[in-house]
Each structure stands twice: as structure tokens, then as C-alpha cells.
N, CA, C and O atoms as CSV, one atom per row, in Angstrom:
chain,resi,resn,atom,element,x,y,z
A,1,MET,N,N,0.888,-1.147,0.079
A,1,MET,CA,C,0.021,0.075,0.051
A,1,MET,C,C,0.881,1.289,-0.020
A,1,MET,O,O,1.935,1.326,0.614
A,2,HIS,N,N,0.479,2.295,-0.767
A,2,HIS,CA,C,1.151,3.501,-0.857
A,2,HIS,C,C,0.219,4.627,-0.446
A,2,HIS,O,O,-1.003,4.476,-0.454
A,3,LEU,N,N,0.806,5.747,-0.090
A,3,LEU,CA,C,0.112,6.913,0.306
A,3,LEU,C,C,-0.978,7.346,-0.779
A,3,LEU,O,O,-2.077,7.810,-0.475
A,4,GLU,N,N,-0.509,7.121,-2.146
A,4,GLU,CA,C,-1.487,7.529,-3.106
A,4,GLU,C,C,-2.647,6.624,-3.102
A,4,GLU,O,O,-3.673,7.047,-3.635
A,5,ASP,N,N,-2.648,5.358,-2.547
A,5,ASP,CA,C,-3.769,4.498,-2.464
A,5,ASP,C,C,-4.703,5.037,-1.436
A,5,ASP,O,O,-5.911,5.051,-1.672
A,6,ILE,N,N,-4.183,5.518,-0.216
A,6,ILE,CA,C,-5.009,6.005,0.749
A,6,ILE,C,C,-5.729,7.390,0.226
A,6,ILE,O,O,-6.922,7.626,0.415
A,7,ARG,N,N,-4.837,8.254,-0.448
A,7,ARG,CA,C,-5.416,9.544,-1.012
A,7,ARG,C,C,-6.570,9.237,-1.846
A,7,ARG,O,O,-7.632,9.838,-1.682
A,8,GLU,N,N,-6.412,8.280,-2.787
A,8,GLU,CA,C,-7.522,7.971,-3.772
A,8,GLU,C,C,-8.737,7.464,-2.999
A,8,GLU,O,O,-9.850,7.925,-3.255
A,9,TYR,N,N,-8.559,6.517,-2.047
A,9,TYR,CA,C,-9.670,6.007,-1.295
A,9,TYR,C,C,-10.458,7.043,-0.539
A,9,TYR,O,O,-11.687,6.977,-0.507
A,10,CYS,N,N,-9.781,8.012,0.078
A,10,CYS,CA,C,-10.374,9.048,0.854
A,10,CYS,C,C,-11.151,10.110,-0.095
A,10,CYS,O,O,-12.203,10.659,0.232
A,11,LEU,N,N,-10.478,10.309,-1.307
A,11,LEU,CA,C,-11.109,11.256,-2.154
A,11,LEU,C,C,-12.328,10.687,-2.963
A,11,LEU,O,O,-13.090,11.385,-3.631
A,12,SER,N,N,-12.409,9.335,-2.814
A,12,SER,CA,C,-13.546,8.645,-3.442
A,12,SER,C,C,-14.929,8.807,-2.668
A,12,SER,O,O,-16.036,8.631,-3.176
A,13,LYS,N,N,-14.688,9.152,-1.431
A,13,LYS,CA,C,-15.867,9.274,-0.505
A,13,LYS,C,C,-16.530,10.542,-0.732
A,13,LYS,O,O,-15.917,11.522,-1.155
A,14,LYS,N,N,-17.779,10.547,-0.459
A,14,LYS,CA,C,-18.735,11.767,-0.722
A,14,LYS,C,C,-18.299,12.945,0.154
A,14,LYS,O,O,-18.120,12.795,1.363
A,15,GLY,N,N,-18.138,14.061,-0.436
A,15,GLY,CA,C,-17.911,15.311,0.471
A,15,GLY,C,C,-16.501,15.573,0.953
A,15,GLY,O,O,-16.264,16.436,1.799
A,16,VAL,N,N,-15.489,14.751,0.354
A,16,VAL,CA,C,-14.211,14.796,0.878
A,16,VAL,C,C,-13.308,15.767,0.102
A,16,VAL,O,O,-13.295,15.754,-1.129
A,17,THR,N,N,-12.585,16.572,0.795
A,17,THR,CA,C,-11.485,17.420,0.227
A,17,THR,C,C,-10.239,17.243,1.018
A,17,THR,O,O,-10.267,16.788,2.161
A,18,GLU,N,N,-9.101,17.617,0.388
A,18,GLU,CA,C,-7.733,17.434,0.940
A,18,GLU,C,C,-7.170,18.826,0.900
A,18,GLU,O,O,-7.505,19.633,0.033
A,19,ASN,N,N,-6.249,19.111,1.921
A,19,ASN,CA,C,-5.473,20.266,1.968
A,19,ASN,C,C,-4.357,20.116,3.004
A,19,ASN,O,O,-4.259,19.140,3.748
A,20,PHE,N,N,-3.541,21.140,2.992
A,20,PHE,CA,C,-2.380,21.264,4.082
A,20,PHE,C,C,-2.648,22.448,4.936
A,20,PHE,O,O,-2.046,23.499,4.720
A,21,PRO,N,N,-3.527,22.338,5.908
A,21,PRO,CA,C,-3.876,23.521,6.760
A,21,PRO,C,C,-2.758,23.914,7.834
A,21,PRO,O,O,-2.678,25.039,8.326
A,22,PHE,N,N,-1.929,22.878,8.130
A,22,PHE,CA,C,-0.928,23.000,9.192
A,22,PHE,C,C,0.468,23.434,8.758
A,22,PHE,O,O,1.108,24.339,9.293
A,23,ASP,N,N,0.864,22.690,7.735
A,23,ASP,CA,C,2.176,22.823,7.203
A,23,ASP,C,C,2.361,22.132,5.794
A,23,ASP,O,O,1.400,21.539,5.304
A,24,GLU,N,N,3.457,22.187,5.191
A,24,GLU,CA,C,3.657,21.570,3.930
A,24,GLU,C,C,3.784,20.008,3.897
A,24,GLU,O,O,3.906,19.391,2.839
A,25,GLU,N,N,3.747,19.426,5.103
A,25,GLU,CA,C,3.932,17.908,5.161
A,25,GLU,C,C,2.753,17.223,5.717
A,25,GLU,O,O,2.643,16.001,5.622
A,26,THR,N,N,1.850,17.969,6.302
A,26,THR,CA,C,0.584,17.171,6.859
A,26,THR,C,C,-0.608,17.312,6.052
A,26,THR,O,O,-1.276,18.346,6.032
A,27,LEU,N,N,-0.885,16.217,5.354
A,27,LEU,CA,C,-1.936,16.217,4.431
A,27,LEU,C,C,-3.250,15.763,5.293
A,27,LEU,O,O,-3.288,14.786,6.040
A,28,VAL,N,N,-4.298,16.657,5.037
A,28,VAL,CA,C,-5.557,16.526,5.837
A,28,VAL,C,C,-6.727,16.215,4.938
A,28,VAL,O,O,-6.914,16.903,3.935
A,29,PHE,N,N,-7.510,15.226,5.243
A,29,PHE,CA,C,-8.743,14.877,4.467
A,29,PHE,C,C,-9.902,15.300,5.415
A,29,PHE,O,O,-9.900,14.992,6.606
A,30,LYS,N,N,-10.847,15.990,4.852
A,30,LYS,CA,C,-12.037,16.430,5.498
A,30,LYS,C,C,-13.145,16.048,4.819
A,30,LYS,O,O,-13.139,15.975,3.591
A,31,VAL,N,N,-14.264,15.751,5.594
A,31,VAL,CA,C,-15.616,15.517,4.967
A,31,VAL,C,C,-16.471,16.706,5.407
A,31,VAL,O,O,-16.692,16.875,6.606
A,32,MET,N,N,-16.935,17.495,4.525
A,32,MET,CA,C,-17.693,18.727,4.795
A,32,MET,C,C,-17.011,19.564,5.769
A,32,MET,O,O,-17.603,20.073,6.721
A,33,GLY,N,N,-15.741,19.713,5.531
A,33,GLY,CA,C,-14.973,20.625,6.366
A,33,GLY,C,C,-14.514,20.136,7.640
A,33,GLY,O,O,-13.914,20.952,8.338
A,34,LYS,N,N,-14.678,18.936,8.097
A,34,LYS,CA,C,-14.457,18.267,9.304
A,34,LYS,C,C,-13.379,17.173,9.029
A,34,LYS,O,O,-13.559,16.292,8.188
A,35,MET,N,N,-12.254,17.275,9.780
A,35,MET,CA,C,-11.158,16.376,9.625
A,35,MET,C,C,-11.415,14.953,10.098
A,35,MET,O,O,-11.849,14.730,11.229
A,36,PHE,N,N,-11.117,13.906,9.139
A,36,PHE,CA,C,-11.249,12.592,9.531
A,36,PHE,C,C,-10.073,11.680,9.344
A,36,PHE,O,O,-10.060,10.520,9.754
A,37,LEU,N,N,-9.010,12.306,8.654
A,37,LEU,CA,C,-7.743,11.597,8.467
A,37,LEU,C,C,-6.655,12.552,8.261
A,37,LEU,O,O,-6.884,13.496,7.504
A,38,LEU,N,N,-5.508,12.458,8.813
A,38,LEU,CA,C,-4.273,13.203,8.490
A,38,LEU,C,C,-3.046,12.315,8.445
A,38,LEU,O,O,-2.950,11.299,9.134
A,39,THR,N,N,-2.127,12.730,7.621
A,39,THR,CA,C,-0.834,11.973,7.533
A,39,THR,C,C,0.242,12.824,7.163
A,39,THR,O,O,0.027,13.892,6.590
A,40,ASN,N,N,1.480,12.396,7.472
A,40,ASN,CA,C,2.755,13.183,7.096
A,40,ASN,C,C,3.146,12.548,5.759
A,40,ASN,O,O,3.384,11.343,5.668
A,41,ILE,N,N,3.204,13.388,4.734
A,41,ILE,CA,C,3.518,12.861,3.357
A,41,ILE,C,C,5.125,12.651,3.245
A,41,ILE,O,O,5.575,12.189,2.196
A,42,ASN,N,N,5.921,12.960,4.229
A,42,ASN,CA,C,7.340,12.824,4.030
A,42,ASN,C,C,7.829,11.618,4.824
A,42,ASN,O,O,9.011,11.282,4.756
A,43,GLU,N,N,6.904,10.929,5.613
A,43,GLU,CA,C,7.435,9.832,6.341
A,43,GLU,C,C,7.612,8.600,5.506
A,43,GLU,O,O,6.822,8.351,4.595
A,44,ALA,N,N,8.623,7.825,5.788
A,44,ALA,CA,C,8.975,6.614,5.103
A,44,ALA,C,C,7.857,5.480,5.179
A,44,ALA,O,O,7.546,4.763,4.228
A,45,GLU,N,N,7.347,5.430,6.349
A,45,GLU,CA,C,6.370,4.438,6.608
A,45,GLU,C,C,4.993,5.135,6.655
A,45,GLU,O,O,4.847,6.236,7.185
A,46,ILE,N,N,4.007,4.453,6.085
A,46,ILE,CA,C,2.661,5.003,6.225
A,46,ILE,C,C,2.091,5.040,7.694
A,46,ILE,O,O,2.133,4.058,8.435
A,47,SER,N,N,1.595,6.166,8.024
A,47,SER,CA,C,1.065,6.293,9.308
A,47,SER,C,C,-0.067,7.458,9.283
A,47,SER,O,O,0.165,8.563,8.793
A,48,VAL,N,N,-1.170,7.142,9.792
A,48,VAL,CA,C,-2.365,8.132,9.622
A,48,VAL,C,C,-2.903,8.286,11.040
A,48,VAL,O,O,-2.795,7.418,11.906
A,49,ASN,N,N,-3.493,9.476,11.198
A,49,ASN,CA,C,-4.425,9.719,12.448
A,49,ASN,C,C,-5.754,9.648,11.910
A,49,ASN,O,O,-6.087,10.221,10.873
A,50,ILE,N,N,-6.600,8.859,12.701
A,50,ILE,CA,C,-8.039,8.671,12.305
A,50,ILE,C,C,-8.830,8.693,13.566
A,50,ILE,O,O,-8.386,8.331,14.655
A,51,LYS,N,N,-10.076,9.159,13.339
A,51,LYS,CA,C,-11.037,9.369,14.423
A,51,LYS,C,C,-11.689,8.022,14.838
A,51,LYS,O,O,-11.938,7.213,13.944
A,52,CYS,N,N,-11.958,7.749,16.014
A,52,CYS,CA,C,-12.623,6.564,16.590
A,52,CYS,C,C,-13.571,6.863,17.651
A,52,CYS,O,O,-13.343,7.799,18.418
A,53,ASP,N,N,-14.638,6.134,17.762
A,53,ASP,CA,C,-15.345,6.211,19.021
A,53,ASP,C,C,-14.468,5.658,20.135
A,53,ASP,O,O,-13.650,4.759,19.938
A,54,PRO,N,N,-14.679,6.249,21.336
A,54,PRO,CA,C,-13.719,5.829,22.447
A,54,PRO,C,C,-13.549,4.334,22.678
A,54,PRO,O,O,-12.433,3.890,22.950
A,55,GLU,N,N,-14.675,3.494,22.575
A,55,GLU,CA,C,-14.563,2.129,22.738
A,55,GLU,C,C,-13.557,1.424,21.694
A,55,GLU,O,O,-12.553,0.767,21.971
A,56,THR,N,N,-14.050,1.710,20.501
A,56,THR,CA,C,-13.234,1.325,19.370
A,56,THR,C,C,-11.807,1.630,19.269
A,56,THR,O,O,-10.986,0.847,18.790
A,57,ALA,N,N,-11.527,2.808,19.741
A,57,ALA,CA,C,-10.115,3.376,19.827
A,57,ALA,C,C,-9.338,2.437,20.757
A,57,ALA,O,O,-8.283,1.927,20.379
A,58,ILE,N,N,-9.857,2.205,21.978
A,58,ILE,CA,C,-9.201,1.295,22.847
A,58,ILE,C,C,-9.105,-0.275,22.398
A,58,ILE,O,O,-8.136,-0.975,22.692
A,59,GLU,N,N,-10.094,-0.685,21.741
A,59,GLU,CA,C,-10.117,-1.985,21.231
A,59,GLU,C,C,-9.106,-2.191,20.220
A,59,GLU,O,O,-8.479,-3.250,20.190
A,60,LEU,N,N,-8.872,-1.153,19.290
A,60,LEU,CA,C,-7.842,-1.360,18.273
A,60,LEU,C,C,-6.468,-1.317,18.917
A,60,LEU,O,O,-5.581,-2.109,18.602
A,61,ARG,N,N,-6.323,-0.368,19.826
A,61,ARG,CA,C,-4.968,-0.359,20.506
A,61,ARG,C,C,-4.568,-1.680,21.165
A,61,ARG,O,O,-3.422,-2.124,21.101
A,62,GLU,N,N,-5.602,-2.299,21.819
A,62,GLU,CA,C,-5.282,-3.541,22.466
A,62,GLU,C,C,-4.964,-4.669,21.419
A,62,GLU,O,O,-4.120,-5.532,21.660
A,63,ARG,N,N,-5.630,-4.626,20.322
A,63,ARG,CA,C,-5.556,-5.742,19.320
A,63,ARG,C,C,-4.286,-5.543,18.458
A,63,ARG,O,O,-3.717,-6.506,17.945
A,64,TYR,N,N,-3.875,-4.330,18.317
A,64,TYR,CA,C,-2.761,-4.054,17.292
A,64,TYR,C,C,-1.743,-3.275,17.924
A,64,TYR,O,O,-2.058,-2.289,18.591
A,65,GLU,N,N,-0.465,-3.646,17.768
A,65,GLU,CA,C,0.638,-2.997,18.333
A,65,GLU,C,C,0.870,-1.681,17.588
A,65,GLU,O,O,1.384,-0.706,18.136
A,66,SER,N,N,0.455,-1.699,16.275
A,66,SER,CA,C,0.812,-0.429,15.476
A,66,SER,C,C,-0.335,0.573,15.559
A,66,SER,O,O,-0.371,1.561,14.825
A,67,VAL,N,N,-1.234,0.310,16.432
A,67,VAL,CA,C,-2.338,1.363,16.597
A,67,VAL,C,C,-2.061,1.983,18.027
A,67,VAL,O,O,-2.091,1.242,19.009
A,68,GLN,N,N,-1.827,3.156,18.138
A,68,GLN,CA,C,-1.420,3.963,19.314
A,68,GLN,C,C,-2.372,5.068,19.523
A,68,GLN,O,O,-3.131,5.419,18.619
A,69,PRO,N,N,-2.360,5.631,20.685
A,69,PRO,CA,C,-3.081,6.856,20.916
A,69,PRO,C,C,-2.687,7.942,19.974
A,69,PRO,O,O,-1.499,8.065,19.676
A,70,GLY,N,N,-3.688,8.822,19.433
A,70,GLY,CA,C,-3.351,9.740,18.520
A,70,GLY,C,C,-2.349,10.743,18.787
A,70,GLY,O,O,-2.501,11.502,19.744
A,71,TYR,N,N,-1.238,10.830,17.960
A,71,TYR,CA,C,-0.139,11.725,18.085
A,71,TYR,C,C,-0.648,13.123,17.971
A,71,TYR,O,O,-1.254,13.440,16.948
A,72,HIS,N,N,-0.450,14.020,18.965
A,72,HIS,CA,C,-0.803,15.445,18.955
A,72,HIS,C,C,-2.380,15.518,18.684
A,72,HIS,O,O,-2.839,16.508,18.115
A,73,MET,N,N,-3.154,14.532,19.069
A,73,MET,CA,C,-4.522,14.616,19.009
A,73,MET,C,C,-5.268,14.239,20.324
A,73,MET,O,O,-4.626,13.787,21.272
A,74,ASN,N,N,-6.487,14.402,20.384
A,74,ASN,CA,C,-7.261,14.085,21.650
A,74,ASN,C,C,-7.339,12.540,21.733
A,74,ASN,O,O,-8.087,11.914,20.981
A,75,LYS,N,N,-6.644,12.000,22.554
A,75,LYS,CA,C,-6.261,10.527,22.683
A,75,LYS,C,C,-7.586,9.700,22.933
A,75,LYS,O,O,-7.620,8.499,22.663
A,76,LYS,N,N,-8.576,10.309,23.406
A,76,LYS,CA,C,-9.798,9.648,23.668
A,76,LYS,C,C,-10.465,9.266,22.251
A,76,LYS,O,O,-11.046,8.189,22.117
A,77,TYR,N,N,-10.365,10.106,21.303
A,77,TYR,CA,C,-11.096,9.929,20.085
A,77,TYR,C,C,-10.231,9.690,18.786
A,77,TYR,O,O,-10.764,9.456,17.701
A,78,TRP,N,N,-8.846,9.763,18.963
A,78,TRP,CA,C,-8.073,9.635,17.717
A,78,TRP,C,C,-6.958,8.580,17.973
A,78,TRP,O,O,-6.371,8.489,19.052
A,79,ASN,N,N,-6.721,7.811,16.922
A,79,ASN,CA,C,-5.707,6.773,17.026
A,79,ASN,C,C,-4.686,7.185,15.874
A,79,ASN,O,O,-5.068,7.699,14.823
A,80,THR,N,N,-3.340,6.909,16.171
A,80,THR,CA,C,-2.329,6.922,15.133
A,80,THR,C,C,-2.177,5.381,14.664
A,80,THR,O,O,-1.894,4.506,15.483
A,81,VAL,N,N,-2.362,5.135,13.439
A,81,VAL,CA,C,-2.221,3.845,12.841
A,81,VAL,C,C,-1.054,3.777,11.877
A,81,VAL,O,O,-0.985,4.453,10.851
A,82,GLY,N,N,-0.180,2.944,12.268
A,82,GLY,CA,C,1.054,2.621,11.314
A,82,GLY,C,C,0.626,1.456,10.417
A,82,GLY,O,O,0.189,0.416,10.909
A,83,TYR,N,N,0.749,1.630,9.165
A,83,TYR,CA,C,0.599,0.387,8.249
A,83,TYR,C,C,1.843,-0.310,7.975
A,83,TYR,O,O,2.667,0.068,7.142
A,84,ASN,N,N,1.955,-1.397,8.744
A,84,ASN,CA,C,3.314,-2.079,8.590
A,84,ASN,C,C,2.973,-3.649,8.263
A,84,ASN,O,O,3.855,-4.473,8.503
A,85,GLY,N,N,1.850,-4.043,7.780
A,85,GLY,CA,C,1.446,-5.385,7.559
A,85,GLY,C,C,0.966,-6.201,8.638
A,85,GLY,O,O,0.795,-7.417,8.557
A,86,GLU,N,N,0.736,-5.431,9.736
A,86,GLU,CA,C,0.265,-6.243,10.904
A,86,GLU,C,C,-1.228,-6.532,10.738
A,86,GLU,O,O,-1.708,-7.423,11.438
A,87,PHE,N,N,-2.027,-5.852,9.861
A,87,PHE,CA,C,-3.427,-6.142,9.540
A,87,PHE,C,C,-3.574,-6.025,8.116
A,87,PHE,O,O,-2.659,-5.522,7.465
A,88,SER,N,N,-4.599,-6.423,7.572
A,88,SER,CA,C,-4.811,-6.400,6.079
A,88,SER,C,C,-5.211,-4.996,5.568
A,88,SER,O,O,-5.579,-4.122,6.352
A,89,GLU,N,N,-5.129,-4.802,4.220
A,89,GLU,CA,C,-5.568,-3.603,3.674
A,89,GLU,C,C,-7.144,-3.321,4.023
A,89,GLU,O,O,-7.618,-2.236,4.358
A,90,LYS,N,N,-7.792,-4.481,3.872
A,90,LYS,CA,C,-9.282,-4.429,4.115
A,90,LYS,C,C,-9.532,-3.807,5.559
A,90,LYS,O,O,-10.378,-2.940,5.780
A,91,GLU,N,N,-8.748,-4.321,6.441
A,91,GLU,CA,C,-8.933,-3.851,7.920
A,91,GLU,C,C,-8.435,-2.427,8.004
A,91,GLU,O,O,-9.016,-1.654,8.766
A,92,PHE,N,N,-7.444,-2.032,7.310
A,92,PHE,CA,C,-6.958,-0.614,7.343
A,92,PHE,C,C,-8.051,0.288,6.769
A,92,PHE,O,O,-8.366,1.315,7.370
A,93,TYR,N,N,-8.685,-0.096,5.530
A,93,TYR,CA,C,-9.705,0.639,4.943
A,93,TYR,C,C,-11.050,0.725,5.904
A,93,TYR,O,O,-11.756,1.731,5.972
A,94,LYS,N,N,-11.258,-0.371,6.557
A,94,LYS,CA,C,-12.250,-0.395,7.523
A,94,LYS,C,C,-12.163,0.708,8.628
A,94,LYS,O,O,-13.163,1.299,9.033
A,95,MET,N,N,-10.886,0.947,9.092
A,95,MET,CA,C,-10.589,1.917,10.083
A,95,MET,C,C,-10.963,3.317,9.498
A,95,MET,O,O,-11.630,4.153,10.106
A,96,ILE,N,N,-10.465,3.464,8.278
A,96,ILE,CA,C,-10.697,4.743,7.540
A,96,ILE,C,C,-12.225,4.949,7.455
A,96,ILE,O,O,-12.678,6.053,7.756
A,97,ASP,N,N,-13.047,3.951,7.064
A,97,ASP,CA,C,-14.450,4.139,7.008
A,97,ASP,C,C,-15.041,4.458,8.294
A,97,ASP,O,O,-15.988,5.242,8.359
A,98,HIS,N,N,-14.510,3.862,9.395
A,98,HIS,CA,C,-15.054,4.079,10.725
A,98,HIS,C,C,-14.884,5.660,11.040
A,98,HIS,O,O,-15.799,6.351,11.489
A,99,SER,N,N,-13.710,6.089,10.768
A,99,SER,CA,C,-13.333,7.497,11.069
A,99,SER,C,C,-14.192,8.461,10.274
A,99,SER,O,O,-14.622,9.478,10.819
A,100,TYR,N,N,-14.469,8.168,8.954
A,100,TYR,CA,C,-15.365,9.068,8.165
A,100,TYR,C,C,-16.726,8.978,8.803
A,100,TYR,O,O,-17.352,10.026,8.959
A,101,ALA,N,N,-17.219,7.893,9.168
A,101,ALA,CA,C,-18.582,7.732,9.674
A,101,ALA,C,C,-18.663,8.457,10.991
A,101,ALA,O,O,-19.666,9.131,11.227
A,102,GLU,N,N,-17.663,8.368,11.885
A,102,GLU,CA,C,-17.715,9.105,13.226
A,102,GLU,C,C,-17.808,10.484,12.992
A,102,GLU,O,O,-18.609,11.162,13.637
A,103,VAL,N,N,-16.975,11.040,12.021
A,103,VAL,CA,C,-17.142,12.551,11.747
A,103,VAL,C,C,-18.531,12.974,11.285
A,103,VAL,O,O,-19.099,13.966,11.741
A,104,ILE,N,N,-19.066,12.145,10.325
A,104,ILE,CA,C,-20.406,12.462,9.900
A,104,ILE,C,C,-21.453,12.346,11.045
A,104,ILE,O,O,-22.384,13.151,11.062
A,105,LYS,N,N,-21.355,11.443,11.947
A,105,LYS,CA,C,-22.174,11.249,13.042
A,105,LYS,C,C,-22.158,12.463,13.936
A,105,LYS,O,O,-23.192,12.757,14.536
A,106,GLY,N,N,-21.056,13.201,14.076
A,106,GLY,CA,C,-20.938,14.351,14.960
A,106,GLY,C,C,-21.459,15.584,14.186
A,106,GLY,O,O,-21.636,16.632,14.806
A,107,MET,N,N,-21.706,15.512,12.902
A,107,MET,CA,C,-22.042,16.833,12.205
A,107,MET,C,C,-23.541,17.263,12.605
A,107,MET,O,O,-24.367,16.479,13.072
A,108,THR,N,N,-23.758,18.584,12.360
A,108,THR,CA,C,-25.047,18.978,12.518
A,108,THR,C,C,-26.076,18.343,11.516
A,108,THR,O,O,-25.649,17.808,10.493
A,109,LYS,N,N,-27.378,18.387,11.775
A,109,LYS,CA,C,-28.409,17.776,10.902
A,109,LYS,C,C,-28.200,18.415,9.514
A,109,LYS,O,O,-28.184,17.723,8.496
A,110,LYS,N,N,-28.030,19.834,9.499
A,110,LYS,CA,C,-27.965,20.576,8.349
A,110,LYS,C,C,-26.777,20.036,7.447
A,110,LYS,O,O,-27.002,19.771,6.267
A,111,LEU,N,N,-25.565,19.879,7.974
A,111,LEU,CA,C,-24.377,19.485,7.330
A,111,LEU,C,C,-24.565,18.038,6.790
A,111,LEU,O,O,-24.120,17.746,5.681
A,112,ARG,N,N,-25.162,17.209,7.495
A,112,ARG,CA,C,-25.524,15.768,7.097
A,112,ARG,C,C,-26.375,15.798,5.930
A,112,ARG,O,O,-26.171,15.060,4.966
A,113,GLU,N,N,-27.400,16.698,5.994
A,113,GLU,CA,C,-28.378,16.778,4.816
A,113,GLU,C,C,-27.665,17.351,3.593
A,113,GLU,O,O,-27.968,16.966,2.463
A,114,GLU,N,N,-26.752,18.238,3.802
A,114,GLU,CA,C,-25.936,18.870,2.591
A,114,GLU,C,C,-25.123,17.740,2.021
A,114,GLU,O,O,-25.037,17.612,0.800
A,115,LEU,N,N,-24.556,16.964,2.803
A,115,LEU,CA,C,-23.674,15.808,2.389
A,115,LEU,C,C,-24.543,14.880,1.524
A,115,LEU,O,O,-24.135,14.467,0.438
A,116,GLU,N,N,-25.725,14.566,2.016
A,116,GLU,CA,C,-26.588,13.598,1.345
A,116,GLU,C,C,-26.909,14.035,-0.101
A,116,GLU,O,O,-27.006,13.226,-1.024
A,117,GLN,N,N,-27.068,15.390,-0.238
A,117,GLN,CA,C,-27.480,16.124,-1.518
A,117,GLN,C,C,-26.269,15.968,-2.576
A,117,GLN,O,O,-26.446,16.071,-3.789
A,118,LEU,N,N,-25.163,15.737,-2.044
A,118,LEU,CA,C,-23.934,15.732,-3.004
A,118,LEU,C,C,-23.950,14.424,-3.838
A,118,LEU,O,O,-24.442,13.395,-3.375
A,119,LYS,N,N,-23.453,14.478,-4.964
A,119,LYS,CA,C,-23.456,13.367,-5.916
A,119,LYS,C,C,-22.103,12.614,-5.800
A,119,LYS,O,O,-21.879,11.636,-6.512
């Protein structure tokens, strides 16, 4: 898996944009303006910060060594996930899907309705 695979996967989701709001290295993916994944584009190994519900965050940390509390993030809701072959691509994409869904769940009704109207 390459960073470009993650980028294409994220951008294929409804309402997703990408930008560099913090610096020139930290690529951020947002759904309707709300961050759901960020990664450093200059790291040799793939590592992403993704949002989780608190129970899932702990469960993933206990299950996988490469899943740690979110670096520079609220550790209750964010995990840093290193992709090093410890789990399948399918499981990795499932974590990204969960992050995307968690962010949508926290949106206002108006934003969720706007997202639904997008093609």
C-alpha cells in the first residue's frame, strides 16, 4: 500500500476534500470541512491519524501494536495507525471508513443533509 492508495480511497468518498492547513507535510482529509484523517507525506512508513469512537479506539490499540493513541490529538477519540503489515488492507480501509462515519455522526443535521445531496 502506498500513500496515493489512501489518498484515492479518501477522495472517492462523498464530500471529501484534501489540503495542508498546518504545514507543507501534513496532508489532511476532511468531509464537509471536518477532519477525519491526516498523515505526514514525508514519512517513509505510512502512518495516519484517524478518528474513532472511544471504545473502538481502545479495542484497536489492544488488538494491534501498530495502533497507538493519536499523536498530537485528543487521545480519547483519535488513533495513530501505522500500516506495517500487521493487519490487512481491508482492515485498514475499515478503520478509515469508521473515522469517516464518526465525523459524519458528529455533524449537525444541516451538514449531514448537505452531504446527502452531493453526488
